[in-house]
C-alpha positions as CSV (number, residue, x, y, z in Angstrom):
1,M,193.3,97.6,229.0
2,T,193.5,99.8,232.0
3,K,190.7,100.3,234.4
4,K,190.3,103.9,233.2
5,S,190.1,102.7,229.6
6,R,187.5,100.1,230.4
7,R,185.4,102.7,232.2
8,R,185.7,105.0,229.2
9,L,184.6,102.2,226.8
10,V,181.6,101.4,229.0
11,L,180.6,105.0,229.0
12,Y,181.0,105.3,225.2
13,S,178.9,102.1,224.8
14,I,176.1,103.5,226.9
15,L,176.2,106.7,225.1
16,L,176.1,104.9,221.7
17,L,173.1,102.8,222.9
18,L,171.3,105.9,224.1
19,L,171.9,107.6,220.7
20,I,170.7,104.5,218.8
21,S,167.6,104.3,221.1
22,A,166.8,108.0,220.5
23,F,167.2,107.5,216.8
24,L,164.9,104.5,216.7
25,Y,162.4,106.4,218.8
26,A,162.6,109.5,216.6
27,L,162.6,107.8,213.2
28,P,158.8,107.0,213.1
29,L,158.1,110.6,214.2
30,L,160.4,111.9,211.5
31,R,158.8,109.6,208.9
32,T,155.3,110.9,209.9
33,G,156.4,114.5,209.8
34,A,158.2,114.1,206.4
35,G,155.1,112.4,205.0
36,Y,152.9,115.2,206.2
37,A,155.2,117.8,204.7
38,A,155.5,116.1,201.3
39,K,151.7,115.5,201.1
40,M,150.8,119.0,202.1
41,V,153.2,120.8,199.8
42,C,152.2,118.6,196.9
43,S,148.5,119.2,197.4
44,C,149.1,123.0,197.7
45,V,151.1,123.1,194.5
46,Y,149.1,120.7,192.3
47,V,145.6,120.6,193.8
48,Q,145.2,124.1,195.2
49,N,147.4,125.7,192.5
50,N,148.7,127.9,195.3
51,P,150.6,130.9,193.7
52,Q,153.0,131.2,196.6
53,S,156.6,129.9,196.3
54,V,157.5,126.6,197.9
55,A,159.3,128.5,200.7
56,E,156.2,130.5,201.4
57,I,154.0,127.4,201.4
58,Q,156.4,125.8,203.8
59,A,156.3,128.9,206.1
60,E,152.5,129.0,206.2
61,K,151.5,125.3,206.0
62,L,154.4,123.7,207.9
63,N,154.6,126.2,210.7
64,F,154.0,123.9,213.6
65,S,155.8,121.1,215.5
66,V,159.1,120.2,213.7
67,L,157.7,120.4,210.2
68,G,159.3,123.7,209.5
69,S,162.8,122.1,209.7
70,S,162.0,119.6,206.9
71,K,163.8,119.9,203.6
72,V,161.2,120.0,200.8
73,A,161.9,119.6,197.0
74,V,159.4,119.9,194.1
75,Y,160.0,118.0,190.9
76,E,157.9,119.4,188.1
77,D,158.8,116.7,185.6
78,T,157.1,114.0,187.8
79,R,154.7,116.3,189.6
80,S,156.1,115.0,192.9
81,V,157.3,116.4,196.2
82,T,159.9,114.9,198.6
83,A,160.5,115.9,202.2
84,S,163.1,114.7,204.7
85,F,164.7,115.7,208.0
86,F,168.5,116.1,207.8
87,G,168.5,113.5,204.9
88,L,166.6,111.0,207.1
89,A,163.1,109.6,206.7
90,K,162.7,110.8,203.1
91,R,159.1,110.6,201.9
92,E,157.5,111.3,198.5
93,A,154.0,112.4,197.4
94,R,153.0,112.4,193.8
95,F,150.1,114.1,191.9
96,V,147.8,111.8,189.9
97,P,145.2,113.6,187.8
98,G,141.7,113.0,189.1
99,R,143.1,111.5,192.3
100,G,145.0,114.4,193.8
101,C,148.4,114.0,195.6
102,I,149.1,110.6,197.0
103,L,151.6,109.9,199.7
104,I,153.7,106.9,198.7
105,N,153.5,104.7,201.8
106,D,154.7,101.5,200.1
107,T,157.1,101.6,197.2
108,D,156.0,98.1,196.1
109,T,152.4,99.3,195.7
110,P,151.6,100.9,192.4
111,L,149.8,104.3,192.3
112,P,146.2,104.2,191.0
113,A,145.5,105.1,187.4
114,E,144.6,108.6,186.4
115,Y,140.9,109.3,186.6
116,Q,138.9,111.6,184.3
117,K,136.0,113.3,186.1
118,P,132.6,113.1,184.3
119,A,131.6,116.2,182.4
120,V,129.6,118.7,184.4
121,Q,125.9,119.2,183.5
122,I,125.4,122.4,181.4
123,S,123.0,123.7,184.0
124,H,125.7,123.5,186.6
125,T,128.6,125.0,184.8
126,R,128.0,128.3,186.5
127,S,127.7,129.1,190.2
128,D,124.2,129.1,191.7
129,F,125.3,132.1,193.8
130,L,125.4,135.7,192.8
131,L,128.8,137.3,192.8
132,K,127.5,139.9,195.3
133,P,124.6,139.9,197.7
134,D,121.4,141.4,196.2
135,T,119.2,144.0,197.9
136,A,116.7,141.5,199.0
137,T,119.3,139.3,200.7
138,L,120.7,142.3,202.6
139,L,117.2,143.6,203.7
140,G,117.1,144.0,207.4
141,I,120.8,143.2,207.9
142,N,122.9,145.5,210.1
143,T,125.8,145.7,207.6
144,S,128.1,147.4,210.0
145,Q,127.7,144.7,212.5
146,L,128.2,142.1,209.8
147,K,131.4,143.8,208.7
148,E,132.6,143.7,212.3
149,A,131.9,140.0,212.6
150,L,133.8,139.3,209.3
151,D,136.7,141.5,210.5
152,Y,136.9,139.5,213.7
153,G,136.6,136.2,211.9
154,M,139.6,137.2,209.6
155,Q,141.8,138.3,212.4
156,R,145.1,136.5,212.9
157,V,145.3,133.8,215.5
158,P,148.2,131.7,216.7
159,G,149.7,129.8,213.7
160,G,147.8,131.8,211.0
161,G,144.2,132.7,210.5
162,A,141.2,132.4,208.2
163,S,141.6,131.9,204.5
164,A,137.9,132.3,203.7
165,I,134.6,133.0,205.2
166,V,131.3,132.6,203.4
167,I,127.9,133.2,204.9
168,L,124.6,132.0,203.2
169,R,121.1,133.1,204.2
170,N,118.1,131.6,202.5
171,G,120.4,129.9,200.0
172,K,122.1,133.1,198.9
173,V,125.5,134.6,199.7
174,L,125.1,137.2,202.4
175,A,128.8,137.9,202.8
176,E,132.2,136.5,202.0
177,R,135.8,137.4,202.7
178,Y,139.1,136.0,201.6
179,D,142.7,136.3,202.8
180,D,145.7,137.0,200.5
181,Y,146.3,134.3,197.9
182,Y,142.7,133.0,198.3
183,G,139.5,133.7,196.4
184,P,136.2,132.2,195.2
185,Q,138.0,129.8,192.9
186,T,140.6,128.5,195.4
187,P,140.1,124.9,196.7
188,I,140.8,124.6,200.4
189,L,141.4,121.5,202.4
190,G,138.5,120.7,204.8
191,W,140.3,118.0,206.7
192,S,137.8,116.1,208.8
193,M,134.8,118.0,207.3
194,T,135.2,115.3,204.7
195,K,133.7,112.8,207.2
196,S,130.3,114.4,206.8
197,I,130.4,113.9,203.0
198,T,131.4,110.2,203.7
199,G,128.4,109.9,206.0
200,A,126.1,111.3,203.3
201,L,127.4,108.9,200.7
202,V,126.6,105.9,202.9
203,G,123.0,107.2,203.2
204,M,122.7,107.7,199.4
205,R,123.8,104.1,198.8
206,V,121.4,102.8,201.5
207,A,118.6,104.6,199.6
208,D,119.8,103.0,196.3
209,G,119.4,99.6,198.0
210,A,123.1,98.9,197.5
211,I,124.0,98.9,201.2
212,E,121.9,97.2,203.9
213,P,122.2,99.2,207.2
214,E,121.4,96.2,209.4
215,E,123.8,93.9,207.6
216,R,126.3,92.1,209.8
217,P,129.2,91.6,209.4
218,V,129.8,94.9,207.6
219,F,132.9,93.4,205.9
220,T,133.4,89.8,204.9
221,R,136.8,89.6,206.6
222,W,134.9,90.0,209.9
223,A,132.7,87.0,209.1
224,N,134.5,84.4,211.3
225,E,132.2,83.3,214.1
226,E,134.9,84.0,216.7
227,D,135.5,87.5,215.4
228,L,133.7,90.0,217.7
229,R,133.7,92.5,214.9
230,R,131.0,90.6,213.1
231,Q,128.5,92.0,215.7
232,I,129.3,95.6,214.8
233,P,126.3,97.2,212.9
234,L,126.9,99.9,210.3
235,L,125.1,102.5,212.4
236,N,127.8,102.2,215.2
237,L,130.5,102.7,212.6
238,L,128.6,105.8,211.4
239,Q,128.4,107.1,215.0
240,M,131.9,106.2,216.0
241,N,130.9,104.0,218.8
242,S,131.6,100.7,217.1
243,G,133.9,99.6,220.0
244,L,136.9,99.2,217.7
245,K,140.2,100.1,219.3
246,W,141.5,103.5,218.0
247,E,143.8,106.3,219.1
248,E,143.1,109.6,217.3
249,A,146.0,112.0,218.2
250,Y,148.5,113.8,216.0
251,G,151.4,114.7,218.3
252,G,153.1,111.3,217.9
253,V,152.8,107.8,216.4
254,T,149.1,106.8,216.8
255,D,146.6,104.9,214.8
256,A,145.6,108.1,213.0
257,T,149.1,109.1,212.0
258,I,150.1,105.5,211.1
259,M,147.0,105.2,208.8
260,L,147.4,108.6,207.1
261,H,151.2,108.6,206.8
262,D,152.3,104.9,206.6
263,Q,149.6,102.8,205.0
264,P,149.0,102.3,201.3
265,D,145.5,101.0,201.9
266,M,143.9,103.0,204.8
267,A,140.7,101.0,205.1
268,A,142.6,97.7,205.2
269,Y,144.6,99.1,208.2
270,A,141.4,100.2,210.0
271,K,139.7,96.8,209.4
272,K,142.5,95.1,211.4
273,K,141.8,97.0,214.6
274,P,140.4,94.7,217.3
275,V,137.3,95.2,219.4
276,A,138.0,97.1,222.7
277,V,134.5,97.3,224.1
278,P,131.0,96.2,223.0
279,P,129.3,98.4,220.3
280,A,127.4,101.5,221.5
281,T,129.0,101.6,224.9
282,N,131.9,104.0,224.3
283,W,132.3,106.9,221.8
284,V,135.8,107.3,220.3
285,Y,136.5,109.8,217.6
286,S,138.0,107.7,214.8
287,S,139.2,108.7,211.3
288,G,139.7,105.0,210.7
289,T,135.9,104.5,211.0
290,S,135.3,107.1,208.3
291,N,137.6,105.3,205.9
292,L,135.8,102.0,206.7
293,L,132.6,103.7,205.7
294,M,134.1,105.0,202.4
295,D,135.4,101.6,201.7
296,K,131.9,100.1,202.3
297,V,130.6,102.6,199.7
298,R,133.3,101.7,197.2
299,G,132.5,98.0,197.7
300,S,128.9,98.6,196.7
301,F,130.0,99.3,193.1
302,D,131.3,96.9,190.5
303,D,134.5,98.8,189.8
304,D,136.5,101.9,190.8
305,T,135.4,104.0,187.9
306,D,131.7,103.4,188.6
307,F,132.3,104.4,192.2
308,L,134.1,107.6,191.4
309,N,131.6,108.6,188.6
310,Y,128.8,108.2,191.2
311,L,130.6,110.4,193.7
312,Y,130.8,113.2,191.1
313,D,127.6,112.7,189.1
314,S,125.3,111.9,192.0
315,L,126.7,114.3,194.6
316,F,129.2,117.0,193.7
317,H,128.2,117.8,190.2
318,A,124.5,117.4,191.1
319,I,124.7,120.5,193.2
320,G,127.2,122.4,191.1
321,A,129.9,121.9,193.6
322,N,132.3,121.2,190.8
323,S,135.6,122.0,192.6
324,F,135.3,119.1,195.0
325,L,138.0,116.5,195.1
326,I,138.6,113.8,197.7
327,E,142.2,112.7,197.3
328,T,142.9,109.0,197.4
329,D,145.4,106.7,199.0
330,Q,147.6,104.3,197.0
331,S,144.7,101.8,196.8
332,G,142.6,104.4,195.0
333,L,140.2,104.8,198.0
334,P,139.1,108.5,198.5
335,V,140.3,109.3,202.0
336,G,136.9,109.9,203.4
337,S,138.3,110.9,206.8
338,S,140.5,113.8,205.8
339,Y,141.3,114.8,202.3
340,G,138.4,116.7,200.8
341,W,139.2,119.9,198.9
342,A,136.7,122.5,197.6
343,T,136.2,126.2,197.3
344,A,134.6,128.0,200.2
345,R,131.5,128.5,198.1
346,D,131.3,124.8,197.3
347,W,131.8,123.9,201.0
348,A,128.9,126.3,201.6
349,K,126.8,124.5,198.9
350,M,127.4,121.2,200.7
351,G,126.1,122.9,203.9
352,Q,123.1,124.2,202.1
353,L,122.4,120.8,200.7
354,F,122.1,119.5,204.3
355,L,120.1,122.6,205.3
356,N,117.7,121.7,202.4
357,E,117.3,118.3,204.0
358,G,119.1,116.7,201.1
359,K,117.3,118.4,198.2
360,W,118.8,120.5,195.4
361,R,116.5,122.3,192.9
362,G,113.7,120.1,194.1
363,K,115.6,116.8,193.5
364,E,116.5,114.5,196.4
365,I,120.3,114.0,196.6
366,I,120.6,112.7,200.1
367,P,117.5,111.2,201.8
368,A,116.0,113.6,204.4
369,Q,115.6,110.7,206.8
370,W,119.3,109.9,206.5
371,I,120.2,113.5,207.4
372,K,117.9,113.2,210.3
373,K,119.7,109.9,211.3
374,M,123.1,111.6,211.0
375,R,121.9,114.3,213.5
376,E,120.8,111.8,216.1
377,P,123.2,112.0,219.1
378,A,125.6,109.0,219.3
379,A,125.5,107.0,222.4
380,G,128.5,107.8,224.5
381,S,129.2,111.2,222.9
382,G,127.6,113.3,225.5
383,G,125.2,114.7,222.9
384,I,127.9,116.5,220.9
385,Y,128.2,114.0,218.0
386,G,125.9,112.3,215.6
387,G,126.7,110.2,212.5
388,Q,129.9,111.7,211.0
389,I,128.6,115.1,212.0
390,W,129.0,117.4,215.0
391,L,126.0,118.7,217.1
392,K,125.9,121.8,219.2
393,G,128.5,121.7,221.9
394,P,129.6,123.8,224.9
395,D,132.2,125.7,222.8
396,T,129.4,127.3,220.7
397,P,126.6,128.4,223.1
398,S,125.4,131.0,220.6
399,L,124.3,128.4,218.1
400,P,120.5,127.6,218.1
401,D,119.8,124.2,219.6
402,D,119.0,122.7,216.1
403,A,122.4,123.7,214.7
404,Y,125.0,121.2,213.6
405,A,128.4,121.3,211.8
406,F,131.1,119.8,209.7
407,R,134.4,120.2,211.6
408,G,138.0,119.8,210.6
409,F,141.5,120.1,211.9
410,Q,142.9,123.7,212.3
411,G,139.6,125.3,212.4
412,Q,137.7,124.2,209.3
413,R,133.9,124.6,209.9
414,V,130.6,124.6,208.1
415,F,127.9,125.6,210.6
416,I,124.3,124.7,209.5
417,L,121.5,126.6,211.3
418,P,118.1,125.3,210.1
419,S,115.9,127.6,212.2
420,Q,117.8,130.6,210.9
421,Q,118.3,129.3,207.3
422,I,121.9,130.2,207.6
423,V,125.2,128.5,206.6
424,I,128.5,129.8,208.0
425,V,131.7,128.6,206.4
426,R,135.1,129.4,207.9
427,L,138.3,127.9,206.4
428,G,141.9,128.6,207.4
429,H,145.3,127.4,208.5
430,N,146.4,127.9,212.1
431,D,147.1,126.1,215.3
432,D,144.3,123.7,216.1
433,K,141.6,124.8,218.7
434,V,142.6,128.5,218.8
435,V,139.6,130.0,216.9
436,N,136.8,131.6,218.9
437,F,133.9,130.4,216.7
438,D,131.3,131.4,219.1
439,R,132.2,135.1,218.9
440,L,132.0,134.9,215.1
441,I,128.6,133.2,215.2
442,E,127.3,135.6,217.8
443,G,128.4,138.6,215.6
444,V,126.7,137.1,212.5
445,L,123.5,136.4,214.3
446,N,123.4,139.9,215.9
447,A,123.8,141.5,212.5
448,I,121.0,139.5,211.1
449,G,118.6,140.0,214.0
450,D,115.3,138.2,214.5
């Protein structure tokens, strides 16, 4: 072999190694992206019953990062969706009645059985809200200013815009607006707004005497005397300052993306995370923590069916929010961090339930003291976070000091204003952190006046 040939061989070998390294680096990212694409399209088709074509859903819902270049296929016979990138990292999500769309993260793990939701109480088969605001609700409202606020809230923003806005005042619909393909009966993904529901469920089970808030360890697998996790109290899990190591980011391979797009049992993954710092010394936003809490609630029941029946009978159906669904992972656990779907009106009902200090039609659903506990600032959060709920922050100065909110990815919000007796819901699909919520809030409050 000549010297020139050897040099060429070395060069080709280096190039090959670089290509292999790039492929190995990109493969987990492609797997995450394909999983996101398959799950999102599946949920839009089978949970949301979106009337758009698959190509239109892709263009609207997968319009960021590299997701738009994924190849998506829908299989009606199995109610499943696959997605891949150039034939690589193929992923599948499948619809299971009563469970929603489940991303198959482990082909050896069976999907959970179908679940039949309990029947809705006759008194809650119709909406508690009038189809249109009545005269009393609009009394003293500057309707032109309110229209301007809604017009602004529905404006396009980078990556999309609002799908729905609903405003309640004194428990009645003051105004609502919907984008094309959406309406009062359309379920919309709340993303991390689901965390606030998870926090409420913990409080309900504490009130039932089924969960002891001071119990340590929270999980039996943490019971080893040498395991520092045995010292973590439930309250610090609720407030996301448990000290567990966690990385919450979505631009690459992180704890959050691994859990959501690569784990059949999301709570089991979160339970394995080690302690990074002592409890209550550092606040770290963590979807893993929320799934630990949902798993704690599930573990307070004898079986899966009893748990799910409680979720619907004691919470969703109890307030007539009948469209709610929290999709599950392969283990059957409702993904309490991220996968709550409901109509805009039903998200508003959940906000109204919190505004009512946990009561609905005079019946206690969530203990008022627990809602108060959820609104206490978490140590280390700088006063902007409580227990699975957001407090007033610097990005919304127009909110009254007593306001708080459910918040989710891509601009999902339920703002709760106790002193004003107002709930503002904004749902949509767009780039994250591009919506000026303060201007919307300011417009609504100006229209309502003192």
